[in-house]
VOGU-3710 file (C-alpha; in Angstrom, 3 decimals, decimal comma):
1> xxxxxxxxxx> 26,686/25,447/3,806  26,205/28,116/1,166  22,814/29,119/-0,205  22,273/28,624/-3,905  21,463/32,321/-4,188  24,797/33,231/-2,634  26,551/30,798/-4,954  24,954/32,544/-7,952  25,914/35,989/-6,621  29,563/34,992/-6,134
11> xxxxxxxxxx> 29,763/33,432/-9,580  28,188/36,577/-11,057  30,688/38,798/-9,202  33,663/36,750/-10,399  32,400/36,764/-13,983  32,085/40,545/-13,841  35,577/40,752/-12,342  36,977/38,746/-15,210  35,425/41,220/-17,611  36,982/44,081/-15,641
21> xxxxxxxxxx> 40,418/42,472/-15,882  40,369/42,812/-19,659  40,707/46,619/-19,489  41,965/47,347/-15,991  45,092/49,432/-15,458  47,009/47,636/-12,711  49,264/50,631/-12,330  46,254/52,571/-11,019  46,097/51,950/-7,258  42,325/52,650/-7,068
31> xxxxxxxxxx> 41,495/50,135/-9,790  43,891/47,634/-8,289  42,277/48,030/-4,856  38,801/47,433/-6,357  39,960/44,055/-7,682  41,499/43,115/-4,335  38,292/44,071/-2,452  36,141/41,904/-4,753  38,447/38,922/-4,279  38,545/39,381/-0,497
41> xxxxxxxxxx> 34,733/39,753/-0,334  34,258/36,467/-2,216  36,826/34,778/-0,003  35,173/36,111/3,161  31,824/34,674/2,057  33,417/31,299/1,347  34,956/31,351/4,841  31,528/32,044/6,361  29,582/29,377/4,463  31,990/26,493/3,855
51> xxxxxxxxxx> 33,773/24,112/6,172  37,290/25,104/7,190  38,844/22,558/4,847  36,728/23,658/1,906  37,228/27,382/2,674  41,010/26,874/2,734  40,877/25,568/-0,845  39,134/28,742/-2,030  41,377/30,991/0,124  44,455/29,539/-1,519
61> xxxxxxxxxx> 43,259/30,893/-4,867  41,347/34,011/-3,851  43,549/35,388/-1,030  46,664/34,331/-2,840  45,576/36,155/-5,966  44,560/39,282/-3,998  47,920/39,319/-2,233  49,856/39,020/-5,494  47,833/41,776/-7,158  48,235/44,085/-4,157
71> xxxxxxxxxx> 51,988/43,545/-3,653  53,261/43,413/-7,265  55,254/46,429/-8,515  53,151/46,967/-11,621  54,954/50,208/-12,600  58,214/48,345/-13,345  56,615/45,538/-15,411  56,874/45,481/-19,142  53,660/45,460/-21,213  54,180/41,824/-22,175
81> xxxxxxxxxx> 54,661/40,861/-18,521  51,509/42,724/-17,532  49,594/40,873/-20,258  50,835/37,521/-18,974  49,867/38,455/-15,399  46,426/39,583/-16,554  45,875/36,211/-18,321  47,090/34,309/-15,256  44,647/36,222/-13,032  41,781/35,439/-15,399
91> xxxxxxxxxx> 42,754/31,746/-15,491  42,765/31,560/-11,687  39,350/33,228/-11,497  37,990/30,828/-14,128  39,181/27,925/-11,959  37,412/29,383/-8,894  34,204/29,911/-10,915  34,358/26,305/-12,120  34,795/25,055/-8,543  31,854/27,113/-7,327
101> xxxxxxxxxx> 29,615/25,807/-10,092  30,472/22,211/-9,180  30,447/22,803/-5,440  28,726/20,114/-3,356  28,519/22,131/-0,134  25,562/24,131/-1,413  22,237/24,193/0,380  19,469/22,610/-1,644  16,392/24,620/-2,505  13,345/22,446/-1,865
111> xxxxxxxxxx> 9,963/23,671/-3,034  6,596/22,244/-1,956  3,603/22,964/-4,206  0,457/21,810/-2,365  -2,929/22,830/-3,662  -5,465/21,868/-0,967  -4,670/22,603/2,659  -6,541/19,470/3,765  -4,030/17,393/1,795  -0,949/19,097/3,228
121> xxxxxxxxxx> -0,443/16,146/5,597  0,812/14,121/2,631  3,850/16,447/2,455  4,096/17,967/5,918  6,520/15,612/7,667  8,914/15,785/4,697  8,785/19,584/4,883  9,390/19,518/8,638  12,417/17,245/8,265  13,844/19,491/5,548
131> xxxxxxxxxx> 13,062/22,803/7,276  14,725/21,620/10,491  17,900/20,850/8,559  18,786/24,487/7,966  22,436/23,655/7,456  21,757/21,690/4,269  18,648/23,144/2,677  16,154/25,964/2,309  12,456/25,144/2,084  9,673/27,021/0,341
141> xxxxxxxxxx> 5,950/26,244/0,608  3,922/27,761/-2,233  0,211/26,848/-2,180  -0,938/26,883/-5,799  -4,400/27,758/-7,144  -6,947/25,208/-8,307  -10,313/25,440/-10,005  -13,624/23,634/-9,639  -14,849/22,536/-13,041  -18,242/22,682/-14,688
151> xxxxxxxxxx> -19,690/19,540/-16,315  -18,260/20,683/-19,675  -14,760/20,992/-18,196  -14,661/24,779/-18,081  -13,638/26,639/-14,942  -16,377/27,311/-12,392  -14,416/28,887/-9,538  -10,760/29,476/-8,711  -9,421/28,888/-5,197  -6,170/29,336/-3,322
161> xxxxxxxxxx> -6,059/28,009/0,241  -2,829/29,614/1,446  -4,600/31,104/4,476  -5,796/27,663/5,610  -2,344/26,168/6,169  -1,032/25,666/9,729  0,242/28,869/11,316  3,754/27,465/11,738  4,092/26,798/8,007  5,419/29,923/6,245
171> xxxxxxxxxx> 3,728/30,138/2,864  4,650/32,208/-0,175  2,373/33,884/-2,695  2,060/31,828/-5,867  1,773/35,039/-7,896  5,445/35,671/-7,138  6,462/32,270/-8,516  4,994/31,756/-11,993  6,304/29,048/-14,276  9,023/31,171/-15,899
181> xxxxxxxxxx> 10,433/32,241/-12,537  10,412/28,639/-11,258  12,153/27,584/-14,437  14,906/30,198/-14,111  15,244/29,530/-10,379  15,411/25,770/-11,009  15,161/24,512/-7,395  16,872/21,226/-6,614  13,659/19,413/-5,672  9,951/20,111/-6,168
191> xxxxxxxxxx> 7,365/18,098/-4,227  3,779/17,761/-5,487  0,715/15,817/-4,367  -1,649/16,420/-7,295  -0,868/13,966/-10,119  -3,746/14,563/-12,538  -2,708/17,576/-14,649  -5,651/18,065/-17,029  -7,179/14,622/-16,441  -9,451/15,377/-13,479
201> xxxxxxxxxx> -13,059/16,095/-14,409  -13,822/17,735/-11,060  -10,879/20,049/-10,336  -7,696/21,265/-11,983  -4,654/23,097/-10,706  -3,334/26,030/-12,727  -1,881/24,683/-15,974  1,540/26,202/-15,369  1,922/23,838/-12,391  1,062/20,647/-14,276
211> xxxxxxxxxx> 3,687/17,969/-13,719  4,566/18,064/-17,420  5,661/21,683/-16,935  7,224/21,362/-13,494  9,525/18,674/-14,821  11,285/21,445/-16,746  11,791/23,496/-13,569  13,833/21,124/-11,423  16,347/18,308/-11,478  14,118/16,197/-9,220
221> xxxxxxxxxx> 10,312/16,241/-9,330  8,847/14,111/-6,515  5,195/13,056/-6,348  3,695/11,846/-3,065  -0,008/10,823/-3,309  -2,412/12,927/-1,273  -4,257/9,696/-0,379  -3,489/6,320/1,129  -5,178/3,113/0,005  -6,689/0,486/2,290
231> xxxxxxxxxx> -4,215/-2,284/1,559  -6,158/-5,075/3,249  -8,860/-4,618/0,595  -6,533/-4,574/-2,399  -5,232/-8,149/-2,497  -1,690/-9,010/-3,548  -2,106/-12,120/-5,642  -0,613/-10,471/-8,736  -3,999/-10,694/-10,478  -3,955/-8,103/-13,262
241> xxxxxxxxxx> -7,673/-7,346/-12,906  -7,160/-6,508/-9,234  -4,214/-4,268/-10,050  -5,987/-2,470/-12,863  -8,743/-1,412/-10,463  -6,304/1,214/-9,182  -4,647/1,868/-12,538  -6,235/5,332/-12,736  -4,101/6,339/-9,741  -0,985/4,641/-11,065
251> xxxxxxxxxx> -1,087/5,931/-14,643  -1,727/9,560/-13,702  0,583/12,083/-15,418  2,238/12,960/-12,110  3,494/9,383/-11,738  4,719/9,251/-15,335  6,439/12,655/-15,219  7,910/12,533/-11,722  11,512/11,557/-11,186  10,377/9,757/-8,056
261> xxxxxxxxxx> 6,973/8,606/-6,829  6,695/7,758/-3,126  4,053/5,152/-2,242  2,859/3,988/1,145  4,428/0,501/1,201  6,625/-1,960/-0,648  3,534/-4,022/-1,428  1,853/-1,138/-3,212  5,131/-0,291/-4,943  5,018/-3,704/-6,589
271> xxxxxxxxxx> 1,501/-3,042/-7,865  2,592/0,308/-9,302  5,499/-1,319/-11,114  3,341/-4,157/-12,492  0,711/-1,763/-13,868  3,304/0,618/-15,318  5,051/-2,276/-17,022  1,808/-3,338/-18,716  0,815/0,142/-19,840  4,108/1,819/-20,761
281> xxxxxxxxxx> 7,065/0,981/-22,978  9,615/1,782/-20,285  11,849/-1,018/-19,025  11,180/-2,469/-15,577  14,477/-1,315/-14,118  13,472/2,332/-14,588  10,240/1,954/-12,606  11,973/-0,089/-9,913  14,403/2,789/-9,402  11,810/5,569/-9,552
291> xxxxxxxxxx> 8,872/4,100/-7,586  9,881/4,016/-3,915  7,900/2,344/-1,120  9,063/4,676/1,646  5,647/5,168/3,257  3,118/7,978/3,386  3,766/11,117/5,461  0,040/11,003/6,275  0,883/8,182/8,686  3,391/10,453/10,443
301> xxxxxxxxxx> 0,701/13,041/10,995  -1,963/10,716/12,307  0,312/8,717/14,619  1,900/11,830/16,110  -1,331/13,699/16,705  -3,390/13,596/19,916  -6,458/15,453/21,161  -4,279/17,760/23,202  -2,688/19,028/19,984  -5,976/20,619/18,884
311> xxxxxxxxxx> -8,439/23,037/20,375  -12,077/22,546/19,425  -14,690/25,223/18,923  -16,612/25,515/22,169  -19,896/24,419/20,584  -18,229/21,206/19,322  -16,672/20,555/22,703  -20,054/20,957/24,399  -21,592/18,394/22,023  -19,077/15,605/22,639
321> xxxxxxxxxx> -18,782/15,742/26,424  -18,917/12,163/27,830  -20,117/10,760/24,510  -18,773/8,488/21,817  -17,838/10,381/18,686  -18,104/8,841/15,215  -16,456/10,260/12,124  -18,897/10,020/9,235  -16,914/10,121/6,008  -18,732/10,618/2,724
331> xxxxxxxxxx> -16,465/10,089/-0,250  -16,376/10,492/-4,001  -16,288/6,951/-5,368  -19,479/5,825/-3,638  -21,251/9,055/-4,527  -20,355/8,687/-8,195  -21,620/5,131/-8,133  -24,962/5,654/-6,388  -25,952/9,258/-7,141  -29,462/9,878/-5,798
341> xxxxxxxxxx> -29,347/6,733/-3,628  -26,288/8,188/-1,950  -28,219/11,273/-0,882  -30,965/9,050/0,477  -28,350/7,151/2,467  -26,920/10,361/3,937  -30,425/11,398/5,029  -30,959/7,997/6,641  -27,651/8,212/8,525  -28,351/11,732/9,784
351> xxxxxxxxxx> -31,848/10,798/10,895  -30,620/7,751/12,813  -27,739/9,504/14,562  -29,937/12,464/15,493  -32,003/10,256/17,804  -28,970/9,018/19,765  -28,205/10,608/23,111  -24,792/9,090/23,831  -23,250/9,166/20,358  -22,268/12,274/18,389
361> xxxxxxxxxx> -21,831/12,363/14,630  -18,788/14,185/13,228  -19,640/14,561/9,556  -16,659/15,316/7,365  -17,406/15,171/3,616  -14,561/14,669/1,179  -13,104/18,130/0,419  -14,161/17,786/-3,218  -17,610/16,248/-2,643  -19,605/19,371/-3,379
371> xxxxxxxxxx> -17,433/20,201/-6,414  -17,982/16,649/-7,671  -21,756/17,026/-7,357  -21,475/20,312/-9,248  -19,407/18,753/-12,022  -20,822/15,217/-12,291  -24,349/15,418/-10,798  -25,387/19,079/-11,127  -29,064/18,089/-10,909  -28,430/16,806/-7,341
381> xxxxxxxxxx> -26,363/19,755/-6,100  -29,267/21,768/-4,727  -30,580/18,783/-2,785  -27,131/18,070/-1,358  -26,695/21,694/-0,305  -30,102/21,582/1,363  -29,124/18,471/3,373  -25,888/20,114/4,512  -27,519/23,412/5,431  -30,274/21,774/7,464
391> xxxxxxxxxx> -27,768/19,595/9,311  -25,527/22,544/10,141  -28,370/24,773/11,280  -29,863/22,038/13,491  -26,690/21,986/15,586  -27,049/18,446/17,013  -23,911/17,163/15,211  -20,542/18,424/14,026  -19,993/19,484/10,426  -16,289/19,635/9,561
401> xxxxxxxxxx> -15,231/21,209/6,271  -11,889/22,419/7,610  -8,517/21,558/6,133  -7,345/19,373/9,033  -8,461/15,757/8,782  -6,098/14,696/11,551  -7,996/16,678/14,158  -11,045/14,573/13,313  -9,057/11,329/13,589  -7,664/12,392/16,964
411> xxxxxxxxxx> -11,003/13,377/18,500  -13,279/10,630/17,157  -13,635/7,150/18,630  -14,530/5,283/15,442  -14,853/5,560/11,688  -18,143/5,101/9,822  -18,725/5,597/6,134  -17,346/4,725/2,727  -14,244/2,765/1,958  -11,635/5,463/1,431
421> xxxxxxxxxx> -8,059/6,460/2,143  -9,171/7,746/5,555  -9,706/4,119/6,602  -5,958/3,504/6,474  -5,396/6,280/9,004  -7,814/4,651/11,449  -6,068/1,340/10,881  -2,763/2,970/11,812  -4,095/4,169/15,171  -6,077/0,953/15,676
431> xxxxxxxxxx> -9,484/2,589/15,961  -12,744/0,864/14,980  -13,710/0,925/11,313  -17,305/0,407/10,227  -18,392/0,514/6,587  -21,824/1,834/5,786  -24,206/-0,295/3,724  -25,619/1,635/0,782  -27,555/-1,022/-1,092  -27,749/-4,588/0,131
441> xxxxxxxxxx> -29,198/-5,741/-3,194  -26,037/-4,668/-4,941  -23,958/-7,725/-5,886  -20,583/-6,171/-5,166  -21,778/-4,583/-1,959  -23,024/-7,961/-0,729  -19,877/-9,795/-1,709  -18,382/-10,015/1,771  -21,590/-9,749/3,789  -21,880/-12,946/5,811
451> xxxxxxxxxx> -20,188/-14,946/3,066  -17,471/-17,320/4,207  -14,258/-17,840/2,245  -12,289/-20,896/3,383  -8,694/-21,064/2,137  -7,795/-23,731/4,723  -9,856/-26,356/6,485  -9,816/-29,960/7,661  -12,638/-32,513/7,774  -12,687/-34,719/10,870
461> xxxxxxxxxx> -15,566/-37,094/11,531  -17,690/-35,338/8,946  -17,196/-31,938/10,619  -15,340/-29,139/8,836  -12,951/-27,122/11,022  -11,692/-23,949/9,382  -10,501/-20,367/9,792  -12,118/-18,185/7,124  -10,321/-15,510/5,166  -12,880/-12,810/5,964
471> xxxxxxxxxx> -13,836/-13,544/9,583  -11,896/-13,897/12,793  -11,309/-17,109/14,691  -11,928/-20,854/14,398  -15,250/-22,218/13,126  -16,753/-25,684/12,769  -19,506/-26,740/10,385  -21,301/-29,848/11,619  -22,622/-31,623/8,566  -24,899/-34,004/10,516
481> xxxxxxxxxx> -26,721/-31,082/12,093  -26,206/-28,647/9,203  -24,984/-26,065/11,690  -22,154/-23,539/11,770  -20,504/-22,643/15,089  -17,878/-20,094/16,040  -15,458/-21,775/18,472  -12,693/-19,291/19,280  -11,316/-15,827/18,465  -7,702/-17,058/18,630
491> xxxxxxxxxx> -6,487/-13,746/20,035  -6,535/-11,842/16,750  -5,929/-8,114/16,751  -8,401/-5,552/15,518  -8,471/-4,960/11,743  -6,619/-8,217/11,073  -8,226/-11,087/9,175  -7,260/-14,515/7,843  -5,660/-15,743/11,046  -4,632/-19,221/9,838
501> xxxxxxxxxx> -2,272/-20,194/7,031  -2,904/-23,944/7,224  -4,459/-26,615/9,478  -3,389/-30,160/10,241  -4,641/-32,798/12,674  -2,679/-33,932/15,751  -5,125/-36,729/16,676  -7,193/-34,993/19,378  -5,877/-31,514/18,586  -5,422/-29,134/15,679
511> xxxxxxxxxx> -2,270/-27,287/14,638  -2,852/-23,833/13,111  -0,050/-22,130/11,173  -0,206/-18,307/11,368  -1,284/-16,059/8,529  -1,775/-12,557/9,914  -0,413/-12,973/13,412  2,822/-13,896/15,161  1,887/-17,249/16,711  1,299/-20,793/15,537
521> xxxxxxxxxx> -1,265/-22,446/17,823  -2,285/-25,876/18,995  -5,987/-25,963/19,933  -8,495/-28,585/20,984  -11,727/-29,254/19,116  -13,512/-26,649/21,222  -11,114/-23,984/19,990  -9,346/-23,594/23,326  -5,685/-22,715/22,882  -3,381/-25,349/24,408
531> xxxxxxxxxx> -0,088/-23,951/23,185  1,145/-20,802/21,424  4,374/-20,983/19,436  6,002/-17,615/18,605  7,346/-17,339/15,042  10,230/-14,959/14,366  9,186/-11,979/12,262  12,696/-11,914/10,822  11,939/-15,010/8,752  8,172/-14,892/8,522
541> xxxxxxxxxx> 7,652/-11,555/6,900  9,195/-10,792/3,522  7,759/-7,268/3,456  7,846/-4,105/5,512  4,185/-4,023/6,525  2,453/-7,284/7,404  -1,090/-5,939/7,351  -2,827/-7,929/4,598  0,029/-10,362/4,042  -0,493/-14,099/4,330
551> xxxxxxxxxx> 2,608/-15,408/6,048  2,053/-19,171/5,647  -0,010/-21,101/3,150  0,415/-24,779/3,989  1,239/-27,024/6,932  2,282/-30,702/7,073  2,981/-33,284/9,781  5,999/-35,482/8,996  7,220/-37,696/11,790  7,287/-35,639/14,968
561> xxxxxxxxxx> 7,706/-32,305/13,221  5,305/-29,781/11,806  6,442/-28,101/8,586  4,996/-24,715/7,625  5,196/-23,462/4,049  5,548/-19,673/3,628  3,439/-17,621/1,294  5,224/-14,254/1,506  7,871/-15,217/4,023  11,589/-15,890/3,958
571> xxxxxxxxxx> 11,850/-19,432/5,302  10,243/-22,818/5,664  9,613/-23,254/9,393  9,538/-26,477/11,398  8,256/-27,145/14,908  9,364/-30,243/16,817  6,438/-31,574/18,858  8,781/-33,342/21,301  11,477/-30,720/21,925  9,225/-27,671/21,278
581> xxxxxxxxxx> 12,015/-26,223/19,130  11,324/-23,930/16,167  13,804/-24,006/13,274  14,040/-21,886/10,139  15,257/-22,884/6,661  15,750/-19,709/4,603  17,597/-21,357/1,693  14,400/-21,727/-0,315  13,818/-17,969/-0,229  16,896/-17,205/-2,315
591> xxxxxxxxxx> 16,026/-19,910/-4,844  12,453/-18,651/-5,208  13,590/-15,044/-5,554  15,925/-16,046/-8,386  13,118/-17,983/-10,073  10,541/-15,198/-9,863  13,044/-12,323/-10,319  11,265/-10,513/-7,519  12,417/-9,000/-4,246  9,217/-10,280/-2,593
601> xxxxxxxxxx> 8,448/-13,655/-4,178  5,238/-15,597/-3,524  4,932/-19,314/-2,851  1,929/-21,167/-4,264  0,237/-24,504/-3,584  2,299/-27,313/-2,091  2,252/-30,971/-1,076  4,236/-33,584/0,874  5,533/-36,605/-1,070  8,660/-38,803/-1,241
611> xxxxxxxxxx> 10,141/-37,224/1,897  10,122/-33,769/0,318  7,952/-30,717/0,240  6,986/-29,794/-3,321  6,103/-26,110/-3,644  4,864/-24,215/-6,667  6,536/-20,881/-7,365  3,351/-18,832/-7,836  2,611/-17,391/-11,267  5,421/-19,427/-12,854
621> xxxxxxxxxx> 6,279/-22,783/-14,386  8,714/-23,713/-11,596  8,409/-26,386/-8,886  10,652/-26,154/-5,815  11,617/-29,300/-3,906  12,709/-29,125/-0,255  14,274/-32,370/0,994  13,097/-32,912/4,571  16,205/-34,920/5,498  19,070/-33,039/3,818
631> xxxxxxxxxx> 17,231/-29,678/3,827  18,520/-29,037/0,332  16,472/-27,109/-2,207  16,053/-28,136/-5,840  14,342/-26,211/-8,625  12,453/-28,019/-11,412  11,528/-26,179/-14,576  8,238/-27,080/-16,242  8,259/-25,718/-19,790  6,486/-22,371/-20,116
641> xxxxxxxxxx> 4,549/-23,738/-23,075  2,498/-25,754/-20,583  1,455/-22,599/-18,741  1,720/-21,455/-15,119  1,357/-24,268/-12,623  -1,483/-23,898/-10,114  -1,832/-27,334/-8,463  0,338/-30,371/-7,796  -0,710/-33,946/-6,871  1,048/-37,335/-6,517
651> xxxxxxxxxx> -0,386/-40,761/-7,335  2,375/-42,828/-5,710  4,422/-42,995/-8,930  3,958/-39,799/-10,951  3,298/-36,175/-10,155  0,280/-34,485/-11,699  0,235/-30,767/-12,380  -2,649/-28,528/-13,377  -2,018/-25,114/-14,942  -3,945/-21,864/-14,932
661> xxxxxxxxxx> -4,494/-22,438/-18,650  -6,341/-25,719/-17,973  -3,600/-28,186/-18,952  -3,150/-31,445/-17,000  0,455/-32,682/-16,931  1,920/-36,022/-15,872  5,477/-35,339/-14,687  8,498/-37,385/-13,633  11,036/-35,152/-11,804  14,029/-37,502/-12,233
671> xxxxxxxxxx> 13,855/-37,636/-16,024  11,948/-34,442/-16,616  9,551/-36,451/-18,787  6,115/-34,889/-19,200  2,841/-35,868/-20,787  0,149/-33,260/-21,206  -3,602/-33,473/-21,585  -4,863/-30,178/-22,960  -8,203/-28,900/-21,682  -9,457/-32,163/-20,163
681> xxxxxxxxxx> -12,716/-30,483/-19,066  -13,527/-29,330/-22,591  -14,308/-25,763/-21,481  -12,568/-22,413/-21,827  -9,380/-22,129/-19,769  -10,599/-21,956/-16,195  -8,834/-21,708/-12,870  -9,611/-25,053/-11,250  -8,201/-27,624/-8,856  -7,185/-31,307/-8,930
691> xxxxxxxxxx> -6,999/-34,202/-6,462  -5,814/-37,783/-6,873  -8,240/-40,388/-5,474  -7,863/-44,135/-6,186  -5,961/-43,921/-9,506  -8,196/-41,126/-10,748  -7,380/-37,453/-11,127  -10,426/-35,414/-10,225  -10,503/-32,031/-11,982  -12,919/-29,502/-10,509
701> xxxxxxxxxx> -13,731/-26,287/-12,393  -14,092/-22,933/-10,646  -17,396/-21,041/-10,695  -18,986/-23,761/-12,859  -20,790/-26,982/-12,054  -18,348/-29,033/-14,097  -15,854/-31,722/-13,097  -13,852/-34,365/-14,888  -12,379/-37,725/-13,886  -9,154/-38,711/-15,612
711> xxxxxxxxxx> -8,320/-42,406/-15,217  -4,562/-42,827/-14,850  -4,584/-46,411/-16,159  -6,822/-45,969/-19,217  -6,088/-42,313/-20,140  -9,847/-41,745/-20,385  -11,595/-38,571/-19,265  -15,244/-38,518/-18,245  -16,859/-35,110/-17,864  -19,875/-34,398/-15,651
721> xxxxxxxxxx> -22,021/-31,298/-15,628  -24,619/-29,987/-13,196  -23,993/-32,782/-10,695  -22,596/-30,818/-7,748  -24,796/-27,831/-6,994  -28,316/-29,012/-6,250  -29,260/-25,996/-4,137  -30,746/-22,894/-5,724  -28,925/-20,556/-3,341  -25,632/-22,427/-3,628
731> xxxxxxxxxx> -22,504/-20,796/-5,035  -19,500/-22,939/-5,935  -16,843/-20,252/-6,191  -13,266/-21,556/-6,325  -13,425/-24,781/-4,295  -10,537/-25,961/-2,112  -10,228/-29,753/-2,346  -9,676/-32,147/0,575  -9,587/-35,957/0,467  -10,879/-38,003/3,389
741> xxxxxxxxxx> -10,685/-41,730/2,606  -12,666/-42,216/-0,588  -14,537/-38,932/-0,195  -13,628/-35,721/-1,946  -14,676/-32,521/-0,166  -15,046/-29,175/-1,928  -14,593/-26,332/0,577  -16,268/-23,007/-0,296  -13,869/-20,258/-1,325  -15,654/-17,220/-2,772
751> xxxxxxxxxx> -18,762/-19,362/-2,515  -21,071/-20,804/0,126  -21,465/-24,471/-0,849  -19,701/-27,319/0,991  -19,755/-30,460/-1,129  -18,817/-34,087/-0,453  -18,440/-36,346/-3,481  -18,370/-40,036/-2,564  -15,941/-40,967/-5,312  -16,854/-44,662/-5,569
761> xxxxxxxxxx> -20,572/-44,076/-6,047  -20,343/-40,455/-7,222  -23,145/-39,626/-4,828  -23,054/-35,967/-3,873  -23,928/-34,415/-0,521  -23,963/-30,651/-0,138  -24,600/-28,040/2,510  -24,975/-24,275/2,542  -22,358/-22,907/4,946  -23,891/-19,729/6,280
771> xxxxxxxxxx> -24,502/-17,763/9,439  -27,795/-18,515/11,123  -29,607/-15,495/12,593  -28,580/-16,689/16,062  -24,914/-17,011/15,090  -24,954/-13,604/13,414  -26,183/-12,038/16,626  -23,727/-14,000/18,804  -20,749/-13,247/16,568  -21,742/-9,595/16,277
781> xxxxxxxxxx> -22,001/-9,070/20,034  -18,852/-10,977/20,930  -16,924/-9,133/18,238  -18,087/-5,784/19,578  -17,094/-6,782/23,108  -13,583/-7,724/21,969  -12,876/-5,136/19,298  -15,605/-2,502/19,429  -15,989/-2,650/15,663  -17,878/-4,573/13,024
791> xxxxxxxxxx> -15,745/-6,079/10,276  -18,561/-6,181/7,771  -20,726/-3,454/6,312  -23,561/-2,357/8,608  -26,698/-0,325/8,481  -26,272/2,643/10,758  -28,680/1,431/13,457  -26,384/-1,504/14,175  -23,386/0,773/14,724  -24,491/1,991/18,125
801> xxxxxxxxxx> -24,300/-1,388/19,814  -20,743/-1,703/18,595  -19,763/1,699/19,963  -21,388/1,259/23,350  -19,645/-2,061/23,914  -16,270/-0,507/23,199  -14,607/0,217/26,542  -11,799/2,408/25,305  -9,820/3,186/22,203  -6,593/1,207/22,032
811> xxxxxxxxxx> -3,707/3,048/20,404  -1,206/0,595/19,003  0,783/2,435/16,380  4,307/2,463/15,088  5,773/5,948/14,623  8,209/5,540/11,773  9,397/9,100/10,910  8,368/8,457/7,318  8,863/12,078/6,237  12,370/12,143/7,692
821> xxxxxxxx> 13,206/8,926/5,878  11,937/10,344/2,569  14,028/13,481/3,123  17,176/11,518/3,959  16,694/9,143/1,027  15,957/11,686/-1,684  17,662/14,866/-0,586  20,230/14,670/2,165
//
């Protein structure tokens, strides 16, 4: 293929030739030969750079014209004939120029504008894919300057890290490519990884390279984030508050100005689109076309890198011989939050690791940590520098301020530190991840610490069997003994949580539908697995990456078959207990997708009634009905004026719906008739739950000690306050309701209080569901033996047990060629 520079040169030569033709004397053999030589030179270049078929098209015009000019007897032509010939020659050259300008067989010029060498991995695999395709493109890597900022926003220091890039990456001097030159060059594609323009208080790239300016320099500006987010911590419920927590990343100028933004997954792509829709006036279709979930090139780097790829300084290598190595990552978000307490924590960590003889600390601060202290906490900068200098001079640990994060990931055995984008890299290579505990008195920091969230459970004989959302395995809480036990790990993989998407009883056994794993399981009441049933990923998973997805969210026994309701998946799944056959019913997926207008729809709460499964289309006013005999799917529209349906119940005659807006609805599907009771609890709209018990609809509020009883026969509502939580340390959260005979159980979800309301007497029993010190120790040790990692935040002294119990690092990664896919999608 032809270079763009060559294309410009040929067009320039032909334009100059056309000017020459205006005054040339064709009777002059020298002048005539000059024209022929120019035409033959252009033709020769086309023959060299284009395919034979394409070159023949140009040769027909160029060689043909040269031959005519060279062989015509110009001396015997009349003036008028010469004028006509001159015009014909100019017309032919104009046609060739037009073809060259529109030519498709031109190599693309692709420019990469990284600013920090340590963030190059977010672009590197795209560059490698493009640079290896020399037939179709030319690549240019131009590291651009950036400045640390003072607290008042002025420039403190300018940097350019061109010398820190890998030796096999040819870099160009940014001084040779200022804005005006880029603009006149106008490369086909420009890749960036800094999205902030002038909106970063800590650093700023040179203004001429802001995305608002670069957009004028290319037909295709592509932004790939320099970071990856820990998706398992984000949540994908569609909750706007959850999404807006990362809105500062999503609404950055680079995202707004780029022609394409590449994010790490389809799940995160949906969050980007949702936030952009709420905060911009651009139609949804635009963002759906311009936000692409093609993956992060950072994953390419980390999954393709091994220890052998890197040489270590000899003093580092001497330190880590026959020892466990822990990456200690200190990030920006936690530092900004805790300030002085953060420095105290760093000192505590260093002091504790220093005393270990079989564990080595590999401290790698965020590349901008010192600059952030300088800009945001200048009064703490001297103390931070003193901590760093003393640690480095002591020589008992590794201090890594180099540009290559992936070397650290390859050589370390585990991750310890703040929640950051680095965590996702350790997840990809399946290495242990341990979060440091900064302040246990902090409410947010304590949110997941030994708290149990129960999305699914079943009460049998007064005992609650459940699989929590934030711990691994099957648990039982024995109400008679007020004791929690951990029964089984259920074979879950490291860094995966929420193993069960629904539980139902099979007399002396339990059936567990999968959430974040590939098997449904039948277990006994001791947690021992009796049978594992593989579920096809083709139907289970509606997304590219299952980490963090909840595959099923309901399970029912009907006759001799188990029916599993998907949450993110593509089919209702049944399992025949007699024949052991698994069957898939994907018809509902298409119906739900049409209802929610989403490529990855979400199913909500469900129930079994009248020989059908009734499933709420989450975040909508639609109810889907799946007939268990005909396997047909029906969609029922509940008017939007009633709100988004959250719960569904059946009293034997009517269906009862409860909306997110706090409206109770009596509904008859056949006629579509509805009766609504607005705000039956008499409180502000509150996400709650309902259950039908003995001709009464029980309405339980979330996060408040309030419930109401609506009598179906009398239409009366009685409201009760402060009747449920009689324990000072109890937290109600968002209770999950289960009916056992005449008793109504409230399972703790984002709370810690298990409640049983005896509905006939309204007597209330309650228990705090919590880890005893003995169970904490047992769970901790068994977890370390299986996974070599703690799934909760730990003080540093507890880390060492985890590491020493870890036999080896298990690498279980999927190398996807993400950079190559981005290149093929956007460029080739």
